[in-house]
N, C-alpha and C positions, 0 to 999 in steps of 0.2 A: 229598762234602758239604762245603760251606763252613761251618766252625764259627763264624766271626764272624757270618755271616748267620743261622745257627741260633740263636745267643744273642739276636740282635736280634729275631727272630721270636717267640721264647719270651717275651722281655720285652714286646714289643708286645701279645701275647695277654694277658699278665697285666695290663698297663695298661688293656686294654679290658674287664677284669673277668671274663675267661674263665679256665679252668684247664686248661692242657695236661696230658696224662697220659702220653705216650710219645714216643719217638723211634725210628724204624725206619731202621737203617743196612744197608749192603750189603757183603758180603765175597765178591767175585768176581762181577761182573755177567756176564750171559750173553754179551753181544756183545763187550765189551772185556776182561773179567776184572778190572775195576777194583775197588779196595778203598777204602772210606771210612776216614777217620782214627779208627779205633775207640777208641783210648785217649783221645784228646781229647774225643770225643763222650761216652764213659763218664764223664769228669770233669764235663762239663756236666750230664749226667743226674743225677749225684750232687748237684751244686750246687742244682738246681731240684727234686729229689725226683721225677724222672720215670722211668718204666719204660723200659729200654733193650733193644730187640729188634734182633738181627742176623740177616738172611737170609744164611745161609752154605751154601745148597744146592750151589752150585758150588765155593765157596772153602773150605768146611769141611775138605776133604782136605788143605789146606796145613798143618794141625796135625801131620800125620805126616811132613812134610818138614823136615829140618834147615835147608835153604836158604830155605824160604819161610814157616816157621811164625811168623816175626816179623810177618807181615802181619795176624795175628789178635791181636796184643798189645792187651790191653784187654778182651777178651771174658770173661776170668776174673771181671770185675766185673759180669756180667750178672745183676743182682739187682734187685728192686724196692726203690727207696729211699724209697717213700712209707710 
């Protein structure tokens, strides 16, 4: 996920008078195993008071890996800020 684009879209939504409520990120896509920048996204969610959801069905196991657990940095902030 491009976090610059994310912030632009959140602001655009607010400018249009709507209220975004959540961001859904990915930790380990099925095809490529890609991870979104979870820590940065979490910071944005906190800034705008958005619920932060991470789909970690594939990548969640990285928490048990000393080598790969850094990929999930930021999920400890998975709380609703609203």
